[in-house]
C-alpha positions, -999 to +999 in steps of 0.1 A: +000-001-002+013+033-010+007+061+017+004+097+004+011+124+029-008+157+030+011+190+029-004+221+041+011+262+041+023+266+074+015+301+079-020+292+069-024+262+096-008+286+123-029+313+116-062+291+118-051+277+151-044+307+163-076+327+153-096+297+166-076+288+194-072+250+183-043+231+177-022+228+151-029+193+146-068+202+140-060+231+118-039+208+096-066+182+093-090+209+087-069+224+062-065+187+043-107+189+044-106+219+020-116+242+050-090+273+043-107+299+055-115+313+091-155+319+084-154+279+065-135+267+096-160+281+125-189+268+104-174+229+103-159+228+138-196+244+150-223+235+125-255+256+129-289+250+115-288+292+106-260+283+081-287+262+061-293+284+027-327+290+019-344+263-002-361+289-023-328+291-040-337+255-056-351+257-091-386+252-092-390+248-058-414+276-051-438+269-079-439+234-072-443+243-031-475+263-043-490+236-065-486+210-038-503+232-012-528+239-039-536+199-039-540+196-007-563+223-002-584+211-030-581+172-015-563+160-048-546+127-044-509+131-042-484+098-047-448+100-037-427+081-060-396+064-045-368+044-050-356+012-032-322+021-013-319+039+020-317+076+003-348+068-016-369+049+014-355+076+038-371+104+015-401+086+007-408+083+045-400+122+048-422+134+024-452+109+033-448+120+064-446+158+053-478+157+032-501+137+060-492+168+083-499+195+062-531+179+051-541+177+089-528+214+097-551+224+068-579+204+072-578+221+110-577+255+095-608+253+077-641+264+096-664+237+110-690+252+085-669+245+054-666+209+046-631+201+028-619+166+014-590+157+032-559+147+002-553+112+000-515+109+005-500+073-010-466+062-023-450+039-047-416+021-048-407+002-080-396-033-076-359-038-081-360-068-103-393-063-121-392-024-128-357-013-118-345+022-111-371+052-114-402+061-129-415+035-157-444+042-179-468+012-166-468+025-128-475+063-144-504+050-162-514+029-132-512+060-109-531+079-132-560+055-136-562+055-097-567+091-095-531+108-088-531+141-097-498+153-085-467+128-084-438+140-066-408+119-071-378+117-044-343+104-053-353+095-091-367+110-121-345+138-134-339+120-166-374+106-171-382+123-201-408+098-218-424+091-182-427+130-178-446+131-211-470+103-204-475+118-165-485+149-184-511+134-214-522+116-182-534+149-164-507+142-138-483+171-127-451+157-121-428+174-095-391+158-095-371+161-065-337+143-070-297+148-069-287+129-100-265+145-129-293+157-150-289+148-189-310+169-215-333+149-244-308+150-268-281+134-245-307+113-223-292+078-213-309+048-224-342+038-206-347+007-186-336-010-157-308+004-144-290+004-111-281+043-103-268+050-069-250+085-068-242+112-098-256+100-131-245+113-163-218+116-185-186+135-182-168+139-215-130+133-219-107+105-201-117+079-183-095+089-155-114+105-132-112+142-128-122+169-101-158+178-103-163+211-117-186+237-105-215+231-129-224+204-150-191+184-145-181+190-181-212+175-199-219+189-228-258+200-223-285+223-236-280+257-218-318+263-218-330+250-187-366+250-194-356+223-221-341+201-195-377+183-189-404+205-202-430+178-196-423+180-155-445+207-140-412+210-117-376+196-117-360+203-082-326+192-084-293+212-073-273+200-101-294+218-131-274+244-149-292+273-138-297+264-104-289+292-075-282+268-047-247+270-038-243+236-028-246+210-052-240+176-034-275+174-014-282+134-010-319+126-024-334+131+010-317+162+016-334+174-014-368+164+001-361+178+031-356+214+016-389+210-001-405+199+031-390+230+044-404+254+017-438+238+019-437+247+058-428+282+045-455+287+019-482+271+043-473+298+069-470+325+044-438+337+067-402+328+066-407+308+099-427+277+097-455+269+123-446+250+155-461+217+147-442+217+115-410+229+132-411+198+154-416+175+122-388+191+105-364+188+133-374+150+139-370+146+103-334+152+100-329+119+114-343+105+083-319+130+063-288+116+082-299+080+072-303+087+037-272+111+035-246+089+052-258+058+030-255+073-001-223+085+007-226+120-007-200+144+007-205+152+041-198+188+038-216+222+040-255+215+041-248+175+043-226+183+074-250+203+091-281+181+085-263+148+091-249+167+125-282+174+137-297+141+124-275+118+141-288+137+172-324+135+163-316+094+157-305+092+190-332+109+207-359+098+184-397+097+193-407+080+162-417+045+164-399+032+137-366+045+142-367+032+175-377-001+166-345+001+140-323+007+168-334-016+190-331-049+165-299-031+157-285-031+190-283+007+194-314+014+215-292+033+244-264+042+224-251+071+208-256+072+172-226+085+146-222+078+111-207+043+114-238+030+131-258+041+100-232+029+073-230-008+088-260-012+113-293+010+105-286+014+066-282-021+056-312-032+075-332-007+055-314-017+026-321-055+030-359-049+020-352-032-014-322-056-021-342-089-018-376-084-002-405-058+000-387-019+000-422-007+011-416-022+043-388+000+053-413+031+047-442+013+065-416+008+094-404+045+093-437+058+090-454+035+117-477+052+143-473+027+168-444+008+187-458-028+182-463-022+142-428-005+140-414-035+161-430-058+138-416-042+105-379-039+122-380-074+131-391-082+093-363-062+084-336-079+108-348-111+092-342-096+056-308-086+066-295-119+079-311-134+046-292-109+027-260-115+045-261-154+038-268-146+002-241-121+001-214-146+018-224-174-009-220-148-038-186-136-022-175-175-019-189-181-055-174-151-071-138-156-054-138-193-066-143-180-102-117-153-100-090-179-086-099-206-112-114-187-142-090-156-143-056-149-145-061-121-113-022-106-117-025-098-148-061-090-154-066-055-146-104-055-145-124-083-131-158-092-151-177-127-138-210-139-143-233-167-125-265-179-130-275-183-094-264-152-081-290-126-067-290-094-087-301-075-058-268-084-038-244-082-065-235-046-056-222-051-024-203-083-032-185-060-062-178-033-037-160-062-014-138-075-043-127-042-050-116-036-015-098-070-014-083-068-053-083-032-057-095-035-094-126-022-109-155-051-108-185-058-128-203-088-114-233-099-135-264-121-126-276-142-152-306-159-140-326-153-173-313-148-208-310-108-197-281-105-173-283-076-144-248-063-141-232-042-110-201-023-114-180-008-087-145+009-094-112+023-076-103+062-072-093+079-106-112+050-129-144+066-140-170+035-146-200+054-165-173+072-191-155+039-196-193+019-203-202+048-227-168+047-247-171+011-248-204+015-264-198+044-286-163+026-301-186+002-317-219+022-328-229-005-349-226-033-326-237-022-292-239-050-265-253-032-237-294-028-234-288-003-207-265+011-185-263+042-159-244+053-127-211+075-121-177+074-114-174+047-088-210+028-095-228+016-122-256-008-134-261-024-165-281-047-189-269-073-211-279-101-231-262-133-215-247-144-253-229-109-252-213-110-220-181-128-233-175-101-262-184-073-237-157-086-214-133-085-239-144-051-255-147-035-222-112-046-209-095-040-242-107-002-241-103+003-205-066-016-199-046+017-214-062+037-187-055+015-159-014+014-154-001-005-129+004+025-105-033+031-105-035-002-094-016+001-063-040+011-033-035+042-014-035+054+020-042+091+025-019+102+058-027+136+072+001+143+095+031+125+107+031+128+143+053+116+176+036+093+197+044+113+223+020+145+209-011+125+214-034+128+245-070+124+253-073+163+248-060+155+214-084+129+209-114+150+223-105+179+202-102+158+169-139+147+178-151+180+166-144+168+131-174+144+128-197+134+118-172+115+093-183+103+059-175+106+023-152+140+020-145+141+057-128+106+068-117+101+102-079+115+102-053+094+096-020+097+114+017+082+106+045+074+132+082+064+125+106+047+145+079+028+160+088-009+176+060-037+185+070-044+224+053-072+246+030-099+234+011-097+203-025-110+207-050-123+179-087-125+181-110-130+154-125-160+138-092-167+120-068-148+146-066-125+118-067-094+140-044-086+168-038-062+197-004-053+212+017-023+223+041+000+203+067+023+214+084+054+199+111+064+222+101+067+259+059+066+251+041+036+245+005+032+233-019+003+231-026-006+194-053-028+174-050-036+139-075-057+116-067-079+093-030-074+100-022-102+125+006-118+100+028-085+094+026-076+129+036-106+145+067-107+119+077-072+128+072-081+167+093-117+164+120-094+144+124-067+167+124-045+136+117-008+134+086+001+117+064+027+109+027+028+116-003+046+099-029+048+125-065+066+135-069+080+170-094+057+192-111+059+226-103+026+245-142+023+249-142+019+210-123-016+211-150-039+218-138-049+250-104-061+239-078-066+269-041-054+265-012-067+287+003-037+304+040-030+294+070-012+313+075+020+295+109+022+311+104+057+330+085+071+299+049+080+291+025+056+289-009+064+269-031+042+284-063+065+276-053+062+238-056+030+213-040+035+182-060+017+154-033+006+128-043+009+093-009-003+079+023-013+090+056-010+069+096-012+076 
């Protein structure tokens, strides 16, 4: 593994540290996160709701809010159309609850002498296997026949041009809320079932991933905003070219929250929302945190603020559904952090969308009673256990194929298929394989004649561009039925008979961009540090950087001239994890390393001096692992700290 050190301007580091009265360590890490001025640093370290931008800066949001309030006032049927992942399920739940509360408030406003029909609020989530991602014509026609007058999409719909036209002809006003990269009619992607989780759209040029541009990500698009999707009543997406909203990276549920906020303003006819709705918005931030963390969008700016408050909302939740979910995940009385969402809460919601019924996730999150919520949470727990079993079986099968059917040392891309793989789970397995082999991975489930593929990539290799170039290079013989996605994740459909040819073509086109240097995993180190500089105070100060996630990873430090002392103790099913002590000079620290048992023992047996890359942990975060105390020979013993070693090298 290659360690990449971040360097900063010492003068800037010292200026921020002095002005904000923080340590140079924290200042250094802030600069590494792109926080380079005092105002930004203040907001980053102390996120405030008052720093959120006005939702009315989003395109089409004001007229959309007006139409929705009108529909509620007139008793029209409104359907929320969502997606089957955590972001989509959280956004659906948020918007359904928002509309129900507004409907109740609106009904209460009316005079007793004037009878008002209450709006019917419903939701629709497509089946992953039968319908695929996003809007589809059959669903829209069905909703039209059953009386829907307004469809509000969440986490989908930006590029549903045909479906928008069908909705308009059916007398339905389509309001899109989405965060995926918008295409334009002359550049729209193929329709059909696709796995799209992230920023969709083409980024012209090299397959090697480039930094995002402020607008358009380099895509050649029609500059006329109104030509984006003229059949939709409104398209609320911060990535539209004419959006005045300064932050482009909201999650799907983040955009839905902004519409809910705008609806509250519209209903109140003031800048402030009524108290009942304010209470809803504060609680809804928990749903925003769920979707934002699970969808791996950058935890910066608005996302950081909403997630910070949302995690607090999850911890002290009043909603029966969230409390039931926490209970089955073993987090009932625990503080909630972003890791808990990413590895405990999110996967349980996701399981329903991957192998079961995603509507159960919405039912749980919107449940009105603790008993109903518990019943649904137990269903999700059962589905998640099934998902894990399926995932482990596919992982074992995929590894067997890699070992026996590939020359994994020389081949730069892993593309394998199997008839028995569940298409709803292969994306998770592909991510695991990328982590293990550090190569782009495409897994294709071929249950039927049409294969469903999930692709995951490594940094610097743009999957969507690679797929697009693969198709454009052979315009007379395209192999993919459809594809979609972004730089690091994509989905595709392909006829089973075309898979072998696709593999040859894709690998041939992509190999020139995948140089050996790009196939070496890298570890970004924030700062080289002396162990003697570490303390409980440093750990507490670094806590101000949380919540951690995409764009704000846990700080990684490096220390040179370190030796492993005392006994190396193994743990884990195969003894692959270890805990031990390290010493640098007169300072000794506890350390734990996951998956590095053999290497740590090797350094310990040879008494070799080594370098370690690590993150700082509180001892209470070591899952009760015990350590044999060692003498520090009169030096300092950092008993209140644990170093979680990420890598060790000579």
